[in-house]
Wavefront OBJ file of the C-alpha trace (Angstrom):
o trace
v -27.420 19.868 -66.135
v -30.345 18.214 -64.377
v -31.144 19.420 -60.865
v -32.954 17.277 -58.324
v -34.821 18.908 -55.432
v -32.060 19.623 -52.922
v -31.884 18.367 -49.325
v -31.122 21.832 -47.883
v -31.997 25.441 -48.625
v -28.292 26.275 -49.140
v -27.972 23.573 -51.802
v -31.251 24.668 -53.399
v -29.856 28.215 -53.645
v -26.686 26.850 -55.256
v -28.738 24.817 -57.749
v -30.720 27.932 -58.680
v -27.529 29.931 -59.244
v -25.959 27.175 -61.362
v -28.917 26.974 -63.778
v -27.554 27.211 -67.309
v -23.979 26.210 -66.419
v -22.635 23.868 -69.103
v -19.004 23.462 -68.065
v -17.123 22.912 -64.821
v -13.369 22.893 -64.428
v -12.300 19.820 -62.430
v -8.953 20.215 -60.668
v -7.130 17.250 -59.162
v -3.619 16.266 -58.165
v -1.732 14.285 -60.823
v 0.660 11.425 -60.062
v 3.625 13.850 -60.256
v 2.079 15.926 -57.453
v 1.089 18.871 -59.670
v -2.451 20.175 -59.879
v -4.194 19.821 -63.230
v -7.588 21.070 -64.419
v -9.848 19.906 -67.227
v -13.283 20.973 -68.454
v -16.172 18.557 -67.916
v -19.893 18.771 -68.592
v -21.909 18.371 -65.384
v -24.884 16.081 -65.988
v -26.710 16.174 -62.663
v -26.752 17.716 -59.215
v -28.461 15.040 -57.117
v -30.558 15.492 -53.955
v -27.425 15.719 -51.775
v -25.668 18.255 -53.996
v -23.353 15.661 -55.561
v -22.277 16.457 -59.110
v -22.250 13.660 -61.705
v -20.137 13.472 -64.877
v -19.433 10.876 -67.569
v -15.736 10.266 -68.146
v -13.662 7.841 -70.149
v -12.187 5.045 -68.084
v -8.930 5.647 -69.957
v -8.970 9.438 -69.482
v -6.803 11.317 -67.019
v -9.801 12.087 -64.841
v -10.506 8.381 -64.473
v -6.842 7.418 -64.157
v -6.175 9.670 -61.171
v -9.424 9.292 -59.258
v -9.275 5.927 -57.540
v -11.269 5.572 -54.364
v -11.955 9.019 -52.933
v -9.678 11.820 -54.082
v -9.722 15.496 -53.125
v -10.798 17.627 -56.065
v -12.133 21.074 -56.829
v -14.890 22.083 -59.232
v -15.061 25.644 -60.532
v -17.987 27.293 -62.299
v -17.781 30.774 -63.763
v -20.422 33.024 -65.303
v -18.905 36.443 -65.903
v -22.158 37.735 -67.404
v -23.959 37.136 -64.104
v -20.853 37.989 -62.070
v -21.103 34.553 -60.428
v -18.072 32.463 -59.482
v -18.305 29.152 -57.608
v -15.555 26.957 -56.140
v -16.493 23.542 -54.768
v -13.941 21.603 -52.724
v -14.853 17.975 -52.274
v -14.044 14.365 -52.927
v -14.428 12.446 -56.175
v -15.146 8.798 -56.766
v -15.709 6.676 -59.848
v -18.822 4.542 -60.181
v -20.062 1.827 -62.539
v -23.698 2.208 -61.439
v -25.515 1.063 -64.608
v -28.877 2.388 -63.457
v -27.429 5.895 -63.112
v -25.497 5.564 -66.394
v -28.756 4.802 -68.205
v -30.566 7.647 -66.414
v -27.842 10.162 -67.318
v -27.280 8.942 -70.884
v -28.108 11.328 -73.722
v -27.281 11.533 -77.414
v -24.870 14.363 -76.553
v -22.478 11.723 -75.136
v -22.450 9.738 -78.391
v -19.259 11.358 -79.780
v -17.340 9.772 -76.867
v -19.311 6.644 -75.995
v -21.378 4.131 -77.975
v -24.051 3.986 -75.267
v -24.604 3.640 -71.534
v -23.197 0.087 -71.727
v -19.896 1.237 -73.297
v -17.122 -0.396 -71.206
v -15.040 2.813 -71.402
v -17.840 4.860 -69.804
v -17.517 5.425 -66.067
v -19.290 7.964 -63.874
v -17.470 10.505 -61.744
v -19.287 11.754 -58.645
v -18.050 14.825 -56.794
v -19.306 15.163 -53.223
v -18.988 18.791 -52.052
v -17.493 19.450 -48.630
v -17.147 23.241 -48.899
v -18.745 25.572 -51.417
v -17.595 29.148 -51.925
v -19.595 31.622 -53.988
v -18.768 35.101 -55.173
v -21.905 36.790 -56.411
v -21.817 40.337 -57.740
v -24.153 42.689 -59.590
v -25.644 41.074 -62.724
v -25.608 44.218 -64.815
v -22.351 45.424 -66.383
v -23.554 48.996 -65.782
v -24.077 48.241 -62.080
v -20.648 46.570 -61.863
v -19.002 49.606 -63.467
v -20.885 51.960 -61.128
v -19.927 49.846 -58.075
v -16.284 49.807 -59.176
v -16.220 53.573 -59.725
v -17.861 54.148 -56.325
v -15.354 51.782 -54.674
v -12.387 53.561 -56.277
v -13.693 56.951 -55.158
v -14.380 55.705 -51.605
v -11.141 53.742 -51.330
v -13.012 50.628 -50.180
v -15.254 47.981 -51.781
v -18.854 49.135 -52.151
v -21.489 47.039 -53.906
v -18.987 44.815 -55.707
v -20.594 41.598 -54.526
v -20.680 39.130 -51.708
v -18.673 36.049 -50.785
v -20.572 33.194 -49.209
v -19.396 29.827 -47.871
v -21.744 26.849 -47.712
v -21.114 23.611 -45.861
v -23.266 20.847 -47.359
v -25.109 18.473 -45.004
v -22.862 15.700 -43.681
v -25.587 13.036 -43.880
v -26.592 12.305 -47.473
v -30.160 11.296 -48.197
v -29.349 9.401 -51.396
v -28.153 5.814 -51.577
v -24.392 5.146 -51.380
v -22.369 5.221 -54.582
v -21.719 1.899 -56.273
v -17.906 1.911 -56.635
v -15.954 0.397 -59.461
v -16.147 -3.362 -59.647
v -13.006 -5.125 -58.342
v -12.261 -6.587 -61.788
v -11.534 -3.136 -63.186
l 1 2 3 4 5 6 7 8 9 10 11 12 13 14 15 16 17 18 19 20 21 22 23 24 25 26 27 28 29 30 31 32 33 34 35 36 37 38 39 40 41 42 43 44 45 46 47 48 49 50 51 52 53 54 55 56 57 58 59 60 61 62 63 64 65 66 67 68 69 70 71 72 73 74 75 76 77 78 79 80 81 82 83 84 85 86 87 88 89 90 91 92 93 94 95 96 97 98 99 100 101 102 103 104 105 106 107 108 109 110 111 112 113 114 115 116 117 118 119 120 121 122 123 124 125 126 127 128 129 130 131 132 133 134 135 136 137 138 139 140 141 142 143 144 145 146 147 148 149 150 151 152 153 154 155 156 157 158 159 160 161 162 163 164 165 166 167 168 169 170 171 172 173 174 175 176 177 178 179 180 181
């Protein structure tokens, strides 16, 4: 995932923690009202902390995200004891300039190129970010757990943090889907 310089120190800290993350679970509400999750590869975290993905216009993610829709992104790195939940809104975009900028050969199994008519971008705009960050070392986690059990209360198991991204984005507005689609 590419990371642009973030518009706030909170978002910059999130970007630093998410370095190396290759998969996010996107959860959204299906037409039957049930929640459904699917793995996606995040391509970019832009200056405002928005996450960008390539999806198939005919995929479920594209089918159920029309206009703005409430979604959740989840990142997990058990090795670093880092867990991130991002509640926000998703929107599809046909912004060709961004498609070209985000295009890579890694997308070729799904799309013929940035101009592929089935390719549409999904942008997730965070509204609330929750992080659980614990000790990186498995030895330290085991020691913290043993200490917590002995004390009968959590000691050194990690911290929970909530971030509220800036309400005023610095980037240009998203180009929505064209009306013909």
